[in-house]
PDBQT receptor file of N, H, CA, C and O in Angstrom, charges set to zero:
ATOM      1  N   UNK A   1       6.342   5.279 -16.780  1.00  0.00    +0.000 N 
ATOM      2  CA  UNK A   1       7.524   5.548 -15.987  1.00  0.00    +0.000 C 
ATOM      3  C   UNK A   1       8.161   6.845 -16.475  1.00  0.00    +0.000 C 
ATOM      4  O   UNK A   1       8.255   7.106 -17.674  1.00  0.00    +0.000 OA
ATOM      5  N   UNK A   2       8.589   7.635 -15.518  1.00  0.00    +0.000 N 
ATOM      6  H   UNK A   2       8.512   7.423 -14.544  1.00  0.00    +0.000 HD
ATOM      7  CA  UNK A   2       9.299   8.858 -15.864  1.00  0.00    +0.000 C 
ATOM      8  C   UNK A   2      10.702   8.503 -16.348  1.00  0.00    +0.000 C 
ATOM      9  O   UNK A   2      11.225   7.445 -15.998  1.00  0.00    +0.000 OA
ATOM     10  N   UNK A   3      11.312   9.368 -17.145  1.00  0.00    +0.000 N 
ATOM     11  H   UNK A   3      10.887  10.227 -17.429  1.00  0.00    +0.000 HD
ATOM     12  CA  UNK A   3      12.654   9.082 -17.660  1.00  0.00    +0.000 C 
ATOM     13  C   UNK A   3      13.689   8.770 -16.562  1.00  0.00    +0.000 C 
ATOM     14  O   UNK A   3      14.630   8.010 -16.791  1.00  0.00    +0.000 OA
ATOM     15  N   UNK A   4      13.508   9.365 -15.369  1.00  0.00    +0.000 N 
ATOM     16  H   UNK A   4      12.745   9.983 -15.183  1.00  0.00    +0.000 HD
ATOM     17  CA  UNK A   4      14.469   9.108 -14.286  1.00  0.00    +0.000 C 
ATOM     18  C   UNK A   4      14.138   7.840 -13.497  1.00  0.00    +0.000 C 
ATOM     19  O   UNK A   4      14.826   7.509 -12.531  1.00  0.00    +0.000 OA
ATOM     20  N   UNK A   5      13.074   7.126 -13.912  1.00  0.00    +0.000 N 
ATOM     21  H   UNK A   5      12.514   7.395 -14.696  1.00  0.00    +0.000 HD
ATOM     22  CA  UNK A   5      12.705   5.889 -13.244  1.00  0.00    +0.000 C 
ATOM     23  C   UNK A   5      11.955   6.081 -11.947  1.00  0.00    +0.000 C 
ATOM     24  O   UNK A   5      11.838   5.129 -11.175  1.00  0.00    +0.000 OA
ATOM     25  N   UNK A   6      11.440   7.264 -11.669  1.00  0.00    +0.000 N 
ATOM     26  H   UNK A   6      11.535   8.038 -12.296  1.00  0.00    +0.000 HD
ATOM     27  CA  UNK A   6      10.831   7.558 -10.382  1.00  0.00    +0.000 C 
ATOM     28  C   UNK A   6       9.396   7.063 -10.237  1.00  0.00    +0.000 C 
ATOM     29  O   UNK A   6       8.851   7.112  -9.134  1.00  0.00    +0.000 OA
ATOM     30  N   UNK A   7       8.779   6.600 -11.288  1.00  0.00    +0.000 N 
ATOM     31  H   UNK A   7       9.222   6.560 -12.184  1.00  0.00    +0.000 HD
ATOM     32  CA  UNK A   7       7.415   6.088 -11.197  1.00  0.00    +0.000 C 
ATOM     33  C   UNK A   7       7.397   4.648 -11.689  1.00  0.00    +0.000 C 
ATOM     34  O   UNK A   7       7.873   4.341 -12.782  1.00  0.00    +0.000 OA
ATOM     35  N   UNK A   8       6.839   3.774 -10.862  1.00  0.00    +0.000 N 
ATOM     36  H   UNK A   8       6.452   4.024  -9.974  1.00  0.00    +0.000 HD
ATOM     37  CA  UNK A   8       6.734   2.367 -11.230  1.00  0.00    +0.000 C 
ATOM     38  C   UNK A   8       5.288   1.944 -11.056  1.00  0.00    +0.000 C 
ATOM     39  O   UNK A   8       4.701   2.170  -9.998  1.00  0.00    +0.000 OA
ATOM     40  N   UNK A   9       4.714   1.341 -12.065  1.00  0.00    +0.000 N 
ATOM     41  H   UNK A   9       5.191   1.157 -12.925  1.00  0.00    +0.000 HD
ATOM     42  CA  UNK A   9       3.387   0.742 -11.940  1.00  0.00    +0.000 C 
ATOM     43  C   UNK A   9       3.596  -0.755 -11.825  1.00  0.00    +0.000 C 
ATOM     44  O   UNK A   9       4.232  -1.375 -12.677  1.00  0.00    +0.000 OA
ATOM     45  N   UNK A  10       3.056  -1.325 -10.764  1.00  0.00    +0.000 N 
ATOM     46  H   UNK A  10       2.539  -0.821 -10.071  1.00  0.00    +0.000 HD
ATOM     47  CA  UNK A  10       3.253  -2.736 -10.463  1.00  0.00    +0.000 C 
ATOM     48  C   UNK A  10       1.919  -3.446 -10.530  1.00  0.00    +0.000 C 
ATOM     49  O   UNK A  10       0.967  -3.043  -9.861  1.00  0.00    +0.000 OA
ATOM     50  N   UNK A  11       1.838  -4.486 -11.318  1.00  0.00    +0.000 N 
ATOM     51  H   UNK A  11       2.612  -4.813 -11.861  1.00  0.00    +0.000 HD
ATOM     52  CA  UNK A  11       0.627  -5.290 -11.412  1.00  0.00    +0.000 C 
ATOM     53  C   UNK A  11       0.985  -6.741 -11.148  1.00  0.00    +0.000 C 
ATOM     54  O   UNK A  11       2.001  -7.245 -11.626  1.00  0.00    +0.000 OA
ATOM     55  N   UNK A  12       0.122  -7.411 -10.368  1.00  0.00    +0.000 N 
ATOM     56  H   UNK A  12      -0.704  -7.002  -9.980  1.00  0.00    +0.000 HD
ATOM     57  CA  UNK A  12       0.352  -8.811 -10.050  1.00  0.00    +0.000 C 
ATOM     58  C   UNK A  12      -0.986  -9.488  -9.748  1.00  0.00    +0.000 C 
ATOM     59  O   UNK A  12      -1.929  -8.838  -9.297  1.00  0.00    +0.000 OA
ATOM     60  N   UNK A  13      -1.060 -10.767  -9.995  1.00  0.00    +0.000 N 
ATOM     61  H   UNK A  13      -0.294 -11.295 -10.361  1.00  0.00    +0.000 HD
ATOM     62  CA  UNK A  13      -2.249 -11.550  -9.634  1.00  0.00    +0.000 C 
ATOM     63  C   UNK A  13      -1.856 -12.466  -8.479  1.00  0.00    +0.000 C 
ATOM     64  O   UNK A  13      -0.910 -13.247  -8.579  1.00  0.00    +0.000 OA
ATOM     65  N   UNK A  14      -2.596 -12.356  -7.391  1.00  0.00    +0.000 N 
ATOM     66  H   UNK A  14      -3.365 -11.721  -7.310  1.00  0.00    +0.000 HD
ATOM     67  CA  UNK A  14      -2.311 -13.166  -6.210  1.00  0.00    +0.000 C 
ATOM     68  C   UNK A  14      -3.600 -13.780  -5.674  1.00  0.00    +0.000 C 
ATOM     69  O   UNK A  14      -4.699 -13.319  -5.981  1.00  0.00    +0.000 OA
ATOM     70  N   UNK A  15      -3.446 -14.817  -4.875  1.00  0.00    +0.000 N 
ATOM     71  H   UNK A  15      -2.553 -15.192  -4.625  1.00  0.00    +0.000 HD
ATOM     72  CA  UNK A  15      -4.605 -15.457  -4.244  1.00  0.00    +0.000 C 
ATOM     73  C   UNK A  15      -5.145 -14.627  -3.087  1.00  0.00    +0.000 C 
ATOM     74  O   UNK A  15      -6.338 -14.687  -2.788  1.00  0.00    +0.000 OA
ATOM     75  N   UNK A  16      -4.286 -13.859  -2.437  1.00  0.00    +0.000 N 
ATOM     76  H   UNK A  16      -3.317 -13.811  -2.680  1.00  0.00    +0.000 HD
ATOM     77  CA  UNK A  16      -4.676 -13.071  -1.285  1.00  0.00    +0.000 C 
ATOM     78  C   UNK A  16      -3.999 -11.717  -1.298  1.00  0.00    +0.000 C 
ATOM     79  O   UNK A  16      -3.077 -11.472  -2.076  1.00  0.00    +0.000 OA
ATOM     80  N   UNK A  17      -4.466 -10.850  -0.432  1.00  0.00    +0.000 N 
ATOM     81  H   UNK A  17      -5.215 -11.049   0.200  1.00  0.00    +0.000 HD
ATOM     82  CA  UNK A  17      -3.948  -9.484  -0.420  1.00  0.00    +0.000 C 
ATOM     83  C   UNK A  17      -3.002  -9.193   0.738  1.00  0.00    +0.000 C 
ATOM     84  O   UNK A  17      -2.402  -8.119   0.782  1.00  0.00    +0.000 OA
ATOM     85  N   UNK A  18      -2.855 -10.127   1.676  1.00  0.00    +0.000 N 
ATOM     86  H   UNK A  18      -3.342 -10.999   1.639  1.00  0.00    +0.000 HD
ATOM     87  CA  UNK A  18      -2.030  -9.859   2.859  1.00  0.00    +0.000 C 
ATOM     88  C   UNK A  18      -0.591  -9.511   2.493  1.00  0.00    +0.000 C 
ATOM     89  O   UNK A  18      -0.065  -8.502   2.962  1.00  0.00    +0.000 OA
ATOM     90  N   UNK A  19       0.042 -10.313   1.679  1.00  0.00    +0.000 N 
ATOM     91  H   UNK A  19      -0.385 -11.133   1.298  1.00  0.00    +0.000 HD
ATOM     92  CA  UNK A  19       1.442 -10.068   1.298  1.00  0.00    +0.000 C 
ATOM     93  C   UNK A  19       1.558  -8.768   0.511  1.00  0.00    +0.000 C 
ATOM     94  O   UNK A  19       2.490  -7.992   0.720  1.00  0.00    +0.000 OA
ATOM     95  N   UNK A  20       0.628  -8.535  -0.378  1.00  0.00    +0.000 N 
ATOM     96  H   UNK A  20      -0.130  -9.165  -0.548  1.00  0.00    +0.000 HD
ATOM     97  CA  UNK A  20       0.658  -7.306  -1.183  1.00  0.00    +0.000 C 
ATOM     98  C   UNK A  20       0.465  -6.085  -0.302  1.00  0.00    +0.000 C 
ATOM     99  O   UNK A  20       1.123  -5.065  -0.503  1.00  0.00    +0.000 OA
ATOM    100  N   UNK A  21      -0.432  -6.178   0.672  1.00  0.00    +0.000 N 
ATOM    101  H   UNK A  21      -0.967  -7.007   0.836  1.00  0.00    +0.000 HD
ATOM    102  CA  UNK A  21      -0.662  -5.063   1.605  1.00  0.00    +0.000 C 
ATOM    103  C   UNK A  21       0.631  -4.719   2.339  1.00  0.00    +0.000 C 
ATOM    104  O   UNK A  21       1.003  -3.549   2.434  1.00  0.00    +0.000 OA
ATOM    105  N   UNK A  22       1.309  -5.728   2.852  1.00  0.00    +0.000 N 
ATOM    106  H   UNK A  22       1.007  -6.678   2.775  1.00  0.00    +0.000 HD
ATOM    107  CA  UNK A  22       2.555  -5.497   3.589  1.00  0.00    +0.000 C 
ATOM    108  C   UNK A  22       3.623  -4.902   2.670  1.00  0.00    +0.000 C 
ATOM    109  O   UNK A  22       4.385  -4.025   3.078  1.00  0.00    +0.000 OA
ATOM    110  N   UNK A  23       3.671  -5.380   1.443  1.00  0.00    +0.000 N 
ATOM    111  H   UNK A  23       3.053  -6.092   1.112  1.00  0.00    +0.000 HD
ATOM    112  CA  UNK A  23       4.660  -4.869   0.492  1.00  0.00    +0.000 C 
ATOM    113  C   UNK A  23       4.397  -3.395   0.193  1.00  0.00    +0.000 C 
ATOM    114  O   UNK A  23       5.324  -2.585   0.182  1.00  0.00    +0.000 OA
ATOM    115  N   UNK A  24       3.143  -3.055  -0.047  1.00  0.00    +0.000 N 
ATOM    116  H   UNK A  24       2.391  -3.713  -0.038  1.00  0.00    +0.000 HD
ATOM    117  CA  UNK A  24       2.788  -1.657  -0.318  1.00  0.00    +0.000 C 
ATOM    118  C   UNK A  24       3.163  -0.786   0.878  1.00  0.00    +0.000 C 
ATOM    119  O   UNK A  24       3.762   0.276   0.710  1.00  0.00    +0.000 OA
ATOM    120  N   UNK A  25       2.815  -1.228   2.076  1.00  0.00    +0.000 N 
ATOM    121  H   UNK A  25       2.328  -2.090   2.213  1.00  0.00    +0.000 HD
ATOM    122  CA  UNK A  25       3.113  -0.445   3.277  1.00  0.00    +0.000 C 
ATOM    123  C   UNK A  25       4.615  -0.277   3.486  1.00  0.00    +0.000 C 
ATOM    124  O   UNK A  25       5.053   0.712   4.074  1.00  0.00    +0.000 OA
ATOM    125  N   UNK A  26       5.399  -1.229   3.011  1.00  0.00    +0.000 N 
ATOM    126  H   UNK A  26       5.044  -2.032   2.534  1.00  0.00    +0.000 HD
ATOM    127  CA  UNK A  26       6.855  -1.116   3.177  1.00  0.00    +0.000 C 
ATOM    128  C   UNK A  26       7.428   0.073   2.411  1.00  0.00    +0.000 C 
ATOM    129  O   UNK A  26       8.524   0.537   2.727  1.00  0.00    +0.000 OA
ATOM    130  N   UNK A  27       6.707   0.569   1.412  1.00  0.00    +0.000 N 
ATOM    131  H   UNK A  27       5.817   0.192   1.156  1.00  0.00    +0.000 HD
ATOM    132  CA  UNK A  27       7.160   1.720   0.637  1.00  0.00    +0.000 C 
ATOM    133  C   UNK A  27       6.758   3.048   1.277  1.00  0.00    +0.000 C 
ATOM    134  O   UNK A  27       7.160   4.113   0.810  1.00  0.00    +0.000 OA
ATOM    135  N   UNK A  28       5.960   2.981   2.353  1.00  0.00    +0.000 N 
ATOM    136  H   UNK A  28       5.634   2.116   2.733  1.00  0.00    +0.000 HD
ATOM    137  CA  UNK A  28       5.558   4.189   3.058  1.00  0.00    +0.000 C 
ATOM    138  C   UNK A  28       4.822   5.159   2.151  1.00  0.00    +0.000 C 
ATOM    139  O   UNK A  28       4.042   4.752   1.290  1.00  0.00    +0.000 OA
ATOM    140  N   UNK A  29       5.075   6.435   2.351  1.00  0.00    +0.000 N 
ATOM    141  H   UNK A  29       5.709   6.765   3.051  1.00  0.00    +0.000 HD
ATOM    142  CA  UNK A  29       4.355   7.469   1.599  1.00  0.00    +0.000 C 
ATOM    143  C   UNK A  29       4.726   7.505   0.123  1.00  0.00    +0.000 C 
ATOM    144  O   UNK A  29       4.091   8.223  -0.650  1.00  0.00    +0.000 OA
ATOM    145  N   UNK A  30       5.718   6.761  -0.277  1.00  0.00    +0.000 N 
ATOM    146  H   UNK A  30       6.233   6.178   0.351  1.00  0.00    +0.000 HD
ATOM    147  CA  UNK A  30       6.115   6.726  -1.683  1.00  0.00    +0.000 C 
ATOM    148  C   UNK A  30       5.189   5.853  -2.525  1.00  0.00    +0.000 C 
ATOM    149  O   UNK A  30       5.245   5.888  -3.754  1.00  0.00    +0.000 OA
ATOM    150  N   UNK A  31       4.332   5.064  -1.859  1.00  0.00    +0.000 N 
ATOM    151  H   UNK A  31       4.287   5.036  -0.860  1.00  0.00    +0.000 HD
ATOM    152  CA  UNK A  31       3.431   4.158  -2.582  1.00  0.00    +0.000 C 
ATOM    153  C   UNK A  31       2.066   4.793  -2.779  1.00  0.00    +0.000 C 
ATOM    154  O   UNK A  31       1.595   5.570  -1.949  1.00  0.00    +0.000 OA
ATOM    155  N   UNK A  32       1.449   4.448  -3.881  1.00  0.00    +0.000 N 
ATOM    156  H   UNK A  32       1.832   3.816  -4.555  1.00  0.00    +0.000 HD
ATOM    157  CA  UNK A  32       0.067   4.836  -4.145  1.00  0.00    +0.000 C 
ATOM    158  C   UNK A  32      -0.638   3.628  -4.754  1.00  0.00    +0.000 C 
ATOM    159  O   UNK A  32      -0.220   3.118  -5.793  1.00  0.00    +0.000 OA
ATOM    160  N   UNK A  33      -1.697   3.178  -4.110  1.00  0.00    +0.000 N 
ATOM    161  H   UNK A  33      -2.036   3.593  -3.265  1.00  0.00    +0.000 HD
ATOM    162  CA  UNK A  33      -2.451   2.031  -4.606  1.00  0.00    +0.000 C 
ATOM    163  C   UNK A  33      -3.471   2.523  -5.620  1.00  0.00    +0.000 C 
ATOM    164  O   UNK A  33      -4.297   3.385  -5.317  1.00  0.00    +0.000 OA
ATOM    165  N   UNK A  34      -3.410   1.975  -6.815  1.00  0.00    +0.000 N 
ATOM    166  H   UNK A  34      -2.739   1.276  -7.062  1.00  0.00    +0.000 HD
ATOM    167  CA  UNK A  34      -4.340   2.348  -7.875  1.00  0.00    +0.000 C 
ATOM    168  C   UNK A  34      -5.501   1.356  -7.967  1.00  0.00    +0.000 C 
ATOM    169  O   UNK A  34      -6.524   1.662  -8.580  1.00  0.00    +0.000 OA
ATOM    170  N   UNK A  35      -5.358   0.206  -7.382  1.00  0.00    +0.000 N 
ATOM    171  H   UNK A  35      -4.527  -0.042  -6.884  1.00  0.00    +0.000 HD
ATOM    172  CA  UNK A  35      -6.407  -0.806  -7.395  1.00  0.00    +0.000 C 
ATOM    173  C   UNK A  35      -5.800  -2.141  -7.063  1.00  0.00    +0.000 C 
ATOM    174  O   UNK A  35      -4.576  -2.257  -7.006  1.00  0.00    +0.000 OA
ATOM    175  N   UNK A  36      -6.582  -3.119  -6.851  1.00  0.00    +0.000 N 
ATOM    176  H   UNK A  36      -7.576  -3.024  -6.897  1.00  0.00    +0.000 HD
ATOM    177  CA  UNK A  36      -8.037  -3.104  -6.809  1.00  0.00    +0.000 C 
ATOM    178  C   UNK A  36      -8.555  -2.436  -5.538  1.00  0.00    +0.000 C 
ATOM    179  O   UNK A  36      -7.796  -2.158  -4.611  1.00  0.00    +0.000 OA
ATOM    180  N   UNK A  37      -9.847  -2.189  -5.515  1.00  0.00    +0.000 N 
ATOM    181  H   UNK A  37     -10.464  -2.415  -6.269  1.00  0.00    +0.000 HD
ATOM    182  CA  UNK A  37     -10.441  -1.489  -4.367  1.00  0.00    +0.000 C 
ATOM    183  C   UNK A  37     -10.208  -2.227  -3.054  1.00  0.00    +0.000 C 
ATOM    184  O   UNK A  37     -10.025  -1.602  -2.010  1.00  0.00    +0.000 OA
ATOM    185  N   UNK A  38     -10.215  -3.545  -3.107  1.00  0.00    +0.000 N 
ATOM    186  H   UNK A  38     -10.364  -4.053  -3.955  1.00  0.00    +0.000 HD
ATOM    187  CA  UNK A  38      -9.988  -4.331  -1.887  1.00  0.00    +0.000 C 
ATOM    188  C   UNK A  38      -8.604  -4.044  -1.309  1.00  0.00    +0.000 C 
ATOM    189  O   UNK A  38      -8.452  -3.971  -0.090  1.00  0.00    +0.000 OA
ATOM    190  N   UNK A  39      -7.601  -3.882  -2.158  1.00  0.00    +0.000 N 
ATOM    191  H   UNK A  39      -7.725  -3.941  -3.149  1.00  0.00    +0.000 HD
ATOM    192  CA  UNK A  39      -6.259  -3.557  -1.682  1.00  0.00    +0.000 C 
ATOM    193  C   UNK A  39      -6.215  -2.128  -1.149  1.00  0.00    +0.000 C 
ATOM    194  O   UNK A  39      -5.599  -1.869  -0.116  1.00  0.00    +0.000 OA
ATOM    195  N   UNK A  40      -6.856  -1.215  -1.838  1.00  0.00    +0.000 N 
ATOM    196  H   UNK A  40      -7.357  -1.425  -2.678  1.00  0.00    +0.000 HD
ATOM    197  CA  UNK A  40      -6.934   0.169  -1.357  1.00  0.00    +0.000 C 
ATOM    198  C   UNK A  40      -7.524   0.201   0.049  1.00  0.00    +0.000 C 
ATOM    199  O   UNK A  40      -6.998   0.878   0.931  1.00  0.00    +0.000 OA
ATOM    200  N   UNK A  41      -8.624  -0.537   0.258  1.00  0.00    +0.000 N 
ATOM    201  H   UNK A  41      -9.052  -1.087  -0.459  1.00  0.00    +0.000 HD
ATOM    202  CA  UNK A  41      -9.281  -0.561   1.557  1.00  0.00    +0.000 C 
ATOM    203  C   UNK A  41      -8.382  -1.166   2.626  1.00  0.00    +0.000 C 
ATOM    204  O   UNK A  41      -8.285  -0.625   3.727  1.00  0.00    +0.000 OA
ATOM    205  N   UNK A  42      -7.725  -2.273   2.320  1.00  0.00    +0.000 N 
ATOM    206  H   UNK A  42      -7.803  -2.713   1.425  1.00  0.00    +0.000 HD
ATOM    207  CA  UNK A  42      -6.837  -2.907   3.304  1.00  0.00    +0.000 C 
ATOM    208  C   UNK A  42      -5.706  -1.976   3.713  1.00  0.00    +0.000 C 
ATOM    209  O   UNK A  42      -5.392  -1.867   4.899  1.00  0.00    +0.000 OA
ATOM    210  N   UNK A  43      -5.094  -1.306   2.750  1.00  0.00    +0.000 N 
ATOM    211  H   UNK A  43      -5.349  -1.395   1.787  1.00  0.00    +0.000 HD
ATOM    212  CA  UNK A  43      -3.998  -0.386   3.050  1.00  0.00    +0.000 C 
ATOM    213  C   UNK A  43      -4.529   0.791   3.874  1.00  0.00    +0.000 C 
ATOM    214  O   UNK A  43      -3.907   1.184   4.861  1.00  0.00    +0.000 OA
ATOM    215  N   UNK A  44      -5.655   1.347   3.482  1.00  0.00    +0.000 N 
ATOM    216  H   UNK A  44      -6.160   1.028   2.680  1.00  0.00    +0.000 HD
ATOM    217  CA  UNK A  44      -6.251   2.471   4.224  1.00  0.00    +0.000 C 
ATOM    218  C   UNK A  44      -6.579   2.057   5.654  1.00  0.00    +0.000 C 
ATOM    219  O   UNK A  44      -6.268   2.785   6.596  1.00  0.00    +0.000 OA
ATOM    220  N   UNK A  45      -7.209   0.885   5.824  1.00  0.00    +0.000 N 
ATOM    221  H   UNK A  45      -7.461   0.293   5.058  1.00  0.00    +0.000 HD
ATOM    222  CA  UNK A  45      -7.560   0.408   7.168  1.00  0.00    +0.000 C 
ATOM    223  C   UNK A  45      -6.323   0.196   8.029  1.00  0.00    +0.000 C 
ATOM    224  O   UNK A  45      -6.322   0.527   9.215  1.00  0.00    +0.000 OA
ATOM    225  N   UNK A  46      -5.276  -0.354   7.438  1.00  0.00    +0.000 N 
ATOM    226  H   UNK A  46      -5.276  -0.624   6.475  1.00  0.00    +0.000 HD
ATOM    227  CA  UNK A  46      -4.039  -0.584   8.191  1.00  0.00    +0.000 C 
ATOM    228  C   UNK A  46      -3.390   0.739   8.598  1.00  0.00    +0.000 C 
ATOM    229  O   UNK A  46      -2.899   0.872   9.719  1.00  0.00    +0.000 OA
ATOM    230  N   UNK A  47      -3.388   1.704   7.698  1.00  0.00    +0.000 N 
ATOM    231  H   UNK A  47      -3.787   1.596   6.787  1.00  0.00    +0.000 HD
ATOM    232  CA  UNK A  47      -2.821   3.018   8.020  1.00  0.00    +0.000 C 
ATOM    233  C   UNK A  47      -3.598   3.697   9.148  1.00  0.00    +0.000 C 
ATOM    234  O   UNK A  47      -3.006   4.318  10.032  1.00  0.00    +0.000 OA
ATOM    235  N   UNK A  48      -4.911   3.577   9.112  1.00  0.00    +0.000 N 
ATOM    236  H   UNK A  48      -5.392   3.073   8.395  1.00  0.00    +0.000 HD
ATOM    237  CA  UNK A  48      -5.735   4.151  10.189  1.00  0.00    +0.000 C 
ATOM    238  C   UNK A  48      -5.425   3.465  11.519  1.00  0.00    +0.000 C 
ATOM    239  O   UNK A  48      -5.297   4.131  12.547  1.00  0.00    +0.000 OA
ATOM    240  N   UNK A  49      -5.304   2.133  11.500  1.00  0.00    +0.000 N 
ATOM    241  H   UNK A  49      -5.408   1.592  10.665  1.00  0.00    +0.000 HD
ATOM    242  CA  UNK A  49      -4.989   1.401  12.729  1.00  0.00    +0.000 C 
ATOM    243  C   UNK A  49      -3.615   1.790  13.265  1.00  0.00    +0.000 C 
ATOM    244  O   UNK A  49      -3.423   1.914  14.475  1.00  0.00    +0.000 OA
ATOM    245  N   UNK A  50      -2.663   1.980  12.354  1.00  0.00    +0.000 N 
ATOM    246  H   UNK A  50      -2.819   1.879  11.371  1.00  0.00    +0.000 HD
ATOM    247  CA  UNK A  50      -1.315   2.386  12.766  1.00  0.00    +0.000 C 
ATOM    248  C   UNK A  50      -1.346   3.784  13.387  1.00  0.00    +0.000 C 
ATOM    249  O   UNK A  50      -0.698   4.028  14.405  1.00  0.00    +0.000 OA
ATOM    250  N   UNK A  51      -2.095   4.695  12.775  1.00  0.00    +0.000 N 
ATOM    251  H   UNK A  51      -2.621   4.497  11.948  1.00  0.00    +0.000 HD
ATOM    252  CA  UNK A  51      -2.196   6.067  13.297  1.00  0.00    +0.000 C 
ATOM    253  C   UNK A  51      -2.860   6.061  14.666  1.00  0.00    +0.000 C 
ATOM    254  O   UNK A  51      -2.450   6.798  15.563  1.00  0.00    +0.000 OA
ATOM    255  N   UNK A  52      -3.870   5.243  14.824  1.00  0.00    +0.000 N 
ATOM    256  H   UNK A  52      -4.203   4.644  14.096  1.00  0.00    +0.000 HD
ATOM    257  CA  UNK A  52      -4.572   5.147  16.118  1.00  0.00    +0.000 C 
ATOM    258  C   UNK A  52      -3.630   4.606  17.188  1.00  0.00    +0.000 C 
ATOM    259  O   UNK A  52      -3.617   5.107  18.313  1.00  0.00    +0.000 OA
ATOM    260  N   UNK A  53      -2.851   3.599  16.850  1.00  0.00    +0.000 N 
ATOM    261  H   UNK A  53      -2.862   3.192  15.937  1.00  0.00    +0.000 HD
ATOM    262  CA  UNK A  53      -1.897   3.031  17.808  1.00  0.00    +0.000 C 
ATOM    263  C   UNK A  53      -0.825   4.054  18.176  1.00  0.00    +0.000 C 
ATOM    264  O   UNK A  53      -0.398   4.125  19.328  1.00  0.00    +0.000 OA
ATOM    265  N   UNK A  54      -0.393   4.841  17.199  1.00  0.00    +0.000 N 
ATOM    266  H   UNK A  54      -0.740   4.784  16.263  1.00  0.00    +0.000 HD
ATOM    267  CA  UNK A  54       0.638   5.860  17.443  1.00  0.00    +0.000 C 
ATOM    268  C   UNK A  54       0.106   6.944  18.375  1.00  0.00    +0.000 C 
ATOM    269  O   UNK A  54       0.855   7.473  19.196  1.00  0.00    +0.000 OA
ATOM    270  N   UNK A  55      -1.179   7.280  18.258  1.00  0.00    +0.000 N 
ATOM    271  H   UNK A  55      -1.787   6.849  17.591  1.00  0.00    +0.000 HD
ATOM    272  CA  UNK A  55      -1.787   8.298  19.110  1.00  0.00    +0.000 C 
ATOM    273  C   UNK A  55      -1.835   7.857  20.575  1.00  0.00    +0.000 C 
ATOM    274  O   UNK A  55      -1.890   8.693  21.477  1.00  0.00    +0.000 OA
ATOM    275  N   UNK A  56      -1.815   6.543  20.808  1.00  0.00    +0.000 N 
ATOM    276  H   UNK A  56      -1.771   5.864  20.075  1.00  0.00    +0.000 HD
ATOM    277  CA  UNK A  56      -1.908   6.013  22.164  1.00  0.00    +0.000 C 
ATOM    278  C   UNK A  56      -0.554   5.911  22.849  1.00  0.00    +0.000 C 
ATOM    279  O   UNK A  56      -0.482   5.616  24.042  1.00  0.00    +0.000 OA
ATOM    280  N   UNK A  57       0.530   6.155  22.099  1.00  0.00    +0.000 N 
ATOM    281  H   UNK A  57       0.472   6.395  21.129  1.00  0.00    +0.000 HD
ATOM    282  CA  UNK A  57       1.880   6.033  22.668  1.00  0.00    +0.000 C 
ATOM    283  C   UNK A  57       2.232   7.282  23.424  1.00  0.00    +0.000 C 
ATOM    284  O   UNK A  57       3.326   7.380  23.979  1.00  0.00    +0.000 OA
TER     285      UNK A  57
């Protein structure tokens, strides 16, 4: 963590990734997923789907 508190590393053990995916996405561009790879993929896939939906509006 930086002295001003601007960096937070969050680790948790969960049975599923759905809630974690939504939580990460709630932080928008301020979030960076460091792992696990399954969470990285879910967040990336959701962002792509959101971008595709936005292009259709």
